[in-house]
Structures are given as structure tokens and as C-alpha cells.
C-alpha positions in Angstrom: -30.7 -19.1 3.1 -28.8 -20.8 0.2 -25.4 -21.5 2.0 -25.7 -23.0 5.5 -22.1 -23.6 6.0 -18.8 -25.2 4.8 -15.7 -27.3 5.6 -12.5 -25.2 5.2 -9.0 -26.6 4.4 -6.0 -24.2 5.1 -2.6 -25.0 3.3 0.7 -23.5 2.0 1.2 -23.6 -1.7 2.8 -27.0 -2.8 4.9 -25.2 -5.3 6.8 -23.1 -2.5 6.0 -24.2 1.0 8.2 -21.5 2.5 5.6 -18.8 1.3 4.4 -16.8 4.3 0.7 -16.7 3.1 -1.7 -19.5 3.2 -4.4 -20.5 0.8 -7.9 -21.8 1.7 -10.6 -24.2 0.2 -13.9 -24.1 1.5 -16.2 -27.1 0.6 -19.7 -26.0 0.5 -22.7 -27.7 2.1 -24.9 -26.8 -0.7 -24.5 -26.2 -4.5 -24.4 -22.6 -5.2 -24.3 -22.5 -9.0 -27.6 -20.6 -9.4 -26.2 -17.5 -7.6 -22.9 -17.1 -9.4 -24.2 -15.0 -12.2 -25.8 -12.6 -9.6 -22.7 -12.6 -7.6 -20.8 -11.7 -10.5 -23.1 -8.6 -10.8 -22.8 -7.7 -7.0 -19.1 -8.5 -6.5 -17.9 -7.2 -9.8 -16.2 -10.4 -11.2 -13.0 -10.4 -13.1 -13.7 -13.7 -14.6 -16.9 -15.7 -15.3 -17.0 -19.2 -16.8 -20.1 -21.2 -17.8 -19.0 -24.8 -17.7 -18.1 -25.6 -15.1 -19.7 -22.5 -13.4 -17.5 -20.2 -11.5 -16.8 -16.5 -11.0 -13.4 -14.8 -9.9 -12.9 -11.6 -8.3 -10.0 -9.7 -6.5 -10.2 -8.5 -3.1 -7.0 -6.6 -1.8 -4.6 -8.5 -4.0 -6.3 -11.9 -3.3 -7.9 -14.1 -5.9 -11.3 -15.6 -4.9 -13.0 -18.0 -7.0 -16.4 -19.3 -6.1 -17.3 -22.7 -7.8 -20.7 -24.4 -7.5 -19.6 -26.4 -4.4 -16.1 -24.9 -3.4 -14.6 -21.5 -2.7 -10.9 -20.9 -3.4 -8.9 -18.1 -1.7 -5.1 -17.4 -2.1 -2.7 -15.2 -0.3 -4.1 -15.1 3.1 -2.1 -14.0 6.2 -3.5 -16.8 8.4 -6.6 -18.9 9.2 -8.0 -16.0 11.1 -8.2 -14.0 7.9 -9.6 -16.9 6.0 -12.4 -17.2 8.6 -13.2 -13.4 8.1 -13.3 -13.6 4.3 -15.4 -16.9 4.3 -17.9 -15.4 6.7 -18.1 -12.4 4.7 -18.7 -14.4 1.4 -21.3 -16.6 3.2 -23.2 -13.3 3.9 -22.7 -12.1 0.2 -23.9 -15.4 -1.1 -27.1 -15.4 1.1 -28.0 -11.7 0.7 -27.5 -11.9 -3.0 -29.6 -15.0 -3.3 -32.5 -13.3 -1.2 -32.3 -10.2 -3.6 -31.8 -12.1 -6.9 -35.2 -10.8 -8.2 -33.7 -7.3 -7.9 -30.4 -8.0 -9.6 -29.6 -8.4 -13.3 -27.2 -11.4 -13.6 -24.0 -10.9 -15.4 -22.4 -13.7 -17.5 -19.2 -11.7 -18.5 -16.7 -9.8 -16.8 -17.1 -6.4 -15.1 -15.1 -3.6 -16.3 -12.1 -2.6 -14.3 -10.4 0.7 -13.5 -7.4 1.2 -15.7 -4.0 1.8 -13.8 -2.9 4.6 -16.3 -6.1 6.5 -16.3 -5.7 6.7 -12.5 -2.0 7.7 -12.8 -2.7 10.4 -15.2 -4.8 12.2 -12.4 -2.1 11.8 -9.7 0.6 14.3 -9.2 3.4 11.6 -10.3 5.9 12.9 -7.8 6.7 9.5 -6.2 6.7 11.4 -3.0 6.0 8.2 -0.9 3.7 9.9 1.5 1.0 7.6 0.7 3.2 4.8 1.9 4.0 3.3 -1.6 7.3 3.6 -3.4 5.7 5.1 -6.7 2.6 6.7 -7.9 2.2 3.8 -10.1 2.1 1.2 -7.4 -0.5 3.5 -5.6 -2.5 3.6 -8.9 -2.4 -0.2 -9.0 -3.8 -0.3 -5.4 -6.3 2.2 -6.2 -7.5 0.1 -9.2 -7.9 -3.0 -6.9 -9.9 -1.1 -4.3 -7.1 -1.3 -1.6 -6.6 2.6 -1.7 -8.8 5.5 -2.2 -8.0 9.1 -3.7 -7.8 10.6 -0.1 -4.8 8.2 0.7 -2.7 10.7 -1.7 -1.9 13.6 0.2 -0.5 15.5 -2.7 -3.5 15.1 -5.2 -5.0 18.4 -6.3 -8.8 18.8 -5.5 -10.0 19.0 -9.1 -8.0 15.7 -9.9 -9.2 14.1 -6.8 -13.0 14.9 -8.0 -12.2 13.6 -11.5 -10.7 10.4 -10.0 -13.6 9.9 -7.7 -15.9 10.2 -10.7 -13.9 7.9 -12.8 -14.0 5.4 -9.7 -17.5 5.6 -9.0 -18.2 3.6 -12.3 -16.6 0.5 -10.9 -17.6 -2.1 -8.1 -15.1 -2.5 -5.3 -15.2 -5.0 -2.5 -14.8 -4.2 1.2 -14.8 -6.9 3.8 -16.4 -5.5 6.9 
């Protein structure tokens, strides 16, 4: 086990304390710098830096950055959601560390689905049956992994198959 625990700090953004969301810092009991390139591979990081070492990724519209001794998460609903995400991350860190001999570390940025490529395969009717105001908004949520092709009730089966094939080339994060 690499990470045994952390101390968390929940706060509202200083730039606008009236925001409804909260942010979280988790100060780690151990230095996790050695697992960061492996996590970059497993979690599909959107940003990786060598010095100081860190990996950033998106999860349902939130930015999460793992540093060697700290985790930063933005746009959380409340402390309960912070606890859920932090515990999920602790599991990911420890499982990745245990399996590191089977993982090729990545020191760059993972490719991400392109919104326009997703939009090309949607009906583009802006019907709102998916709960989103436009197909473009729906496309951006699919690109983030927050929506899946099945969430579009009007997508044709051939287009759905092509979209699923396209998306299978990317890593998406799901907090259990």
C-alpha cells in the first residue's frame, strides 16, 4: 500500500465565496510521485508535468490534480462528494501502485475525444430529449465521459455503433 491516508481541507473559492461549489485539498501522508506516470496511463491524464511532478485529469466536469504530496479537486457539491472522490482516488493510487509492473507509464497527455467528431454522429436536432439544450452540449458531456451514446434517444443505430467504436479508443473515469 502506497497511500495510507490524508488530511482534507474543504473551502469555497476565495475569488468568489458565493459559489455554490466547494474545493478540496487533501494533504497526503506519503509521497506518491513515483506512481504519477502510472496513474497518468490508467486515468488518462489531460496534463502531466515533470517538475514539480503532477498529473491532472477531468472527472464529470471537475479538475483533479495529483501532486507528490497533495490532491486538489474543484467544483464539488459538498464535503460528502469530496470524501467519495478522495476514497476512490486512494483506491486508484494503491491499485495502480500494486500493478505498476503491468502498466506502461505515460509522461505525456492522453488523447481526448473531440467534440466535433462526436457531434458529426449525432442527429443534430437539438430535441432536448437527452436533457441537454443542444446536441453540442451533449457532445461535450460525451467527450468528458459524463454521457454515453445510449443517452441520446434519437441516435441511429449505425451512428451509435460508430460513436461507440470512436469512444472505445479513450479512457473514461467513473467513480464507483
